[in-house]
C-alpha atoms as an extended CHARMM CRD file, in Angstrom:
* protein
*
        78  EXT
         1         1  ALA       CA            -91.7640000000      -52.7770000000      177.9530000000  PROA      1               0.0000000000
         2         2  GLN       CA            -89.0500000000      -51.0260000000      179.7310000000  PROA      2               0.0000000000
         3         3  ALA       CA            -88.6680000000      -49.7950000000      183.2660000000  PROA      3               0.0000000000
         4         4  GLU       CA            -89.0320000000      -46.0530000000      182.2340000000  PROA      4               0.0000000000
         5         5  ASP       CA            -92.4900000000      -46.7880000000      181.1950000000  PROA      5               0.0000000000
         6         6  ALA       CA            -93.5410000000      -46.5910000000      184.8400000000  PROA      6               0.0000000000
         7         7  ARG       CA            -93.6090000000      -43.2480000000      186.4280000000  PROA      7               0.0000000000
         8         8  ASP       CA            -94.1800000000      -42.0280000000      189.8820000000  PROA      8               0.0000000000
         9         9  TYR       CA            -97.4850000000      -40.0790000000      190.5220000000  PROA      9               0.0000000000
        10        10  ARG       CA            -98.4340000000      -38.0430000000      193.5730000000  PROA      10              0.0000000000
        11        11  GLU       CA           -102.0530000000      -37.0440000000      194.1240000000  PROA      11              0.0000000000
        12        12  VAL       CA           -102.9300000000      -37.2230000000      190.6350000000  PROA      12              0.0000000000
        13        13  ARG       CA           -106.6590000000      -37.2250000000      189.3930000000  PROA      13              0.0000000000
        14        14  LEU       CA           -107.7030000000      -40.5420000000      187.9240000000  PROA      14              0.0000000000
        15        15  ALA       CA           -109.0790000000      -38.6910000000      185.0200000000  PROA      15              0.0000000000
        16        16  ASP       CA           -105.5780000000      -37.1790000000      184.2720000000  PROA      16              0.0000000000
        17        17  LEU       CA           -103.8120000000      -40.4030000000      184.7540000000  PROA      17              0.0000000000
        18        18  VAL       CA           -106.2060000000      -42.0970000000      182.2910000000  PROA      18              0.0000000000
        19        19  GLY       CA           -105.9750000000      -39.2260000000      179.8760000000  PROA      19              0.0000000000
        20        20  GLU       CA           -102.2750000000      -39.6220000000      179.7880000000  PROA      20              0.0000000000
        21        21  ALA       CA           -102.4920000000      -43.4030000000      179.1430000000  PROA      21              0.0000000000
        22        22  ASN       CA           -105.0300000000      -42.7520000000      176.5150000000  PROA      22              0.0000000000
        23        23  ARG       CA           -102.9210000000      -40.5150000000      174.3950000000  PROA      23              0.0000000000
        24        24  HSD       CA           -101.0850000000      -43.3550000000      172.6520000000  PROA      24              0.0000000000
        25        25  ALA       CA           -103.4280000000      -46.2390000000      173.4880000000  PROA      25              0.0000000000
        26        26  ALA       CA           -104.8150000000      -48.6990000000      170.9390000000  PROA      26              0.0000000000
        27        27  MET       CA           -107.5800000000      -49.6370000000      173.6560000000  PROA      27              0.0000000000
        28        28  PRO       CA           -108.4400000000      -46.4870000000      175.5310000000  PROA      28              0.0000000000
        29        29  ILE       CA           -109.9520000000      -46.3540000000      179.0990000000  PROA      29              0.0000000000
        30        30  ARG       CA           -113.2870000000      -44.5630000000      179.6240000000  PROA      30              0.0000000000
        31        31  ILE       CA           -114.3640000000      -43.6580000000      183.1380000000  PROA      31              0.0000000000
        32        32  THR       CA           -118.1640000000      -43.9420000000      183.2780000000  PROA      32              0.0000000000
        33        33  ASP       CA           -118.6650000000      -41.8580000000      186.3850000000  PROA      33              0.0000000000
        34        34  PRO       CA           -117.1910000000      -38.3350000000      186.7640000000  PROA      34              0.0000000000
        35        35  ALA       CA           -116.8540000000      -39.0490000000      190.6880000000  PROA      35              0.0000000000
        36        36  ILE       CA           -114.3390000000      -41.8230000000      189.8280000000  PROA      36              0.0000000000
        37        37  GLY       CA           -112.3750000000      -39.5290000000      187.6980000000  PROA      37              0.0000000000
        38        38  ALA       CA           -112.2210000000      -36.8150000000      190.5070000000  PROA      38              0.0000000000
        39        39  GLN       CA           -110.4250000000      -39.3320000000      192.9700000000  PROA      39              0.0000000000
        40        40  THR       CA           -106.7970000000      -38.9290000000      193.3530000000  PROA      40              0.0000000000
        41        41  VAL       CA           -104.1710000000      -41.5920000000      193.4720000000  PROA      41              0.0000000000
        42        42  SER       CA           -100.4600000000      -41.7170000000      194.2230000000  PROA      42              0.0000000000
        43        43  GLY       CA            -98.0050000000      -44.5310000000      193.2370000000  PROA      43              0.0000000000
        44        44  ARG       CA            -95.9720000000      -45.9700000000      190.4360000000  PROA      44              0.0000000000
        45        45  PHE       CA            -97.9840000000      -46.5870000000      187.3470000000  PROA      45              0.0000000000
        46        46  ARG       CA            -97.2060000000      -47.7710000000      183.7440000000  PROA      46              0.0000000000
        47        47  THR       CA            -99.3480000000      -45.8060000000      181.2720000000  PROA      47              0.0000000000
        48        48  ASP       CA            -98.1640000000      -47.6810000000      178.1940000000  PROA      48              0.0000000000
        49        49  ASP       CA           -100.6320000000      -50.6550000000      178.7890000000  PROA      49              0.0000000000
        50        50  THR       CA           -104.2490000000      -49.5040000000      179.4150000000  PROA      50              0.0000000000
        51        51  ALA       CA           -105.3740000000      -53.0810000000      180.1180000000  PROA      51              0.0000000000
        52        52  VAL       CA           -102.9280000000      -53.3070000000      183.0840000000  PROA      52              0.0000000000
        53        53  LEU       CA           -103.5270000000      -49.8370000000      184.2850000000  PROA      53              0.0000000000
        54        54  ALA       CA           -107.3860000000      -50.3100000000      184.1440000000  PROA      54              0.0000000000
        55        55  GLU       CA           -106.8870000000      -53.4990000000      186.3130000000  PROA      55              0.0000000000
        56        56  ARG       CA           -104.6230000000      -51.7290000000      188.7750000000  PROA      56              0.0000000000
        57        57  LEU       CA           -107.0920000000      -48.9090000000      189.2490000000  PROA      57              0.0000000000
        58        58  ALA       CA           -110.1050000000      -51.1280000000      189.6270000000  PROA      58              0.0000000000
        59        59  ALA       CA           -108.2920000000      -53.1040000000      192.3580000000  PROA      59              0.0000000000
        60        60  LEU       CA           -107.2640000000      -49.8370000000      194.1590000000  PROA      60              0.0000000000
        61        61  PHE       CA           -110.6430000000      -48.1890000000      193.9520000000  PROA      61              0.0000000000
        62        62  ASP       CA           -113.0280000000      -51.1920000000      193.9350000000  PROA      62              0.0000000000
        63        63  LEU       CA           -114.1980000000      -50.6770000000      190.3790000000  PROA      63              0.0000000000
        64        64  SER       CA           -115.3240000000      -53.0000000000      187.5930000000  PROA      64              0.0000000000
        65        65  VAL       CA           -113.4750000000      -53.2530000000      184.4140000000  PROA      65              0.0000000000
        66        66  ASP       CA           -115.7910000000      -53.8330000000      181.3890000000  PROA      66              0.0000000000
        67        67  ARG       CA           -114.3680000000      -54.8200000000      178.0700000000  PROA      67              0.0000000000
        68        68  SER       CA           -117.7110000000      -55.7680000000      176.3730000000  PROA      68              0.0000000000
        69        69  ASN       CA           -117.6590000000      -52.3770000000      174.5430000000  PROA      69              0.0000000000
        70        70  SER       CA           -115.3710000000      -52.9600000000      171.5730000000  PROA      70              0.0000000000
        71        71  GLY       CA           -112.5760000000      -50.6100000000      171.2970000000  PROA      71              0.0000000000
        72        72  GLU       CA           -112.4190000000      -49.2420000000      174.8160000000  PROA      72              0.0000000000
        73        73  ILE       CA           -112.2050000000      -50.3980000000      178.3140000000  PROA      73              0.0000000000
        74        74  LEU       CA           -114.8590000000      -49.1110000000      180.7470000000  PROA      74              0.0000000000
        75        75  LEU       CA           -114.0340000000      -48.3770000000      184.4050000000  PROA      75              0.0000000000
        76        76  ARG       CA           -117.2810000000      -48.3240000000      186.3460000000  PROA      76              0.0000000000
        77        77  PRO       CA           -118.4490000000      -48.3740000000      189.9270000000  PROA      77              0.0000000000
        78        78  ASN       CA           -119.1890000000      -51.7550000000      191.5550000000  PROA      78              0.0000000000
């Protein structure tokens, strides 16, 4: 992956960031709680790798990453 795969985001809703990442994802992220998706985040994120994005968002917002559901990555509250 190249540097331009990372973009700066300012006060973007998690649901919108995840939606952008999911557009071309082989393994989409699904947010299990609408309250999580409504939170906003600012920073530099890569949207070309949903596994990395899910881990970063989980660390930032104290969420769990669940890969037991085949075909998608679940972000859920701890």
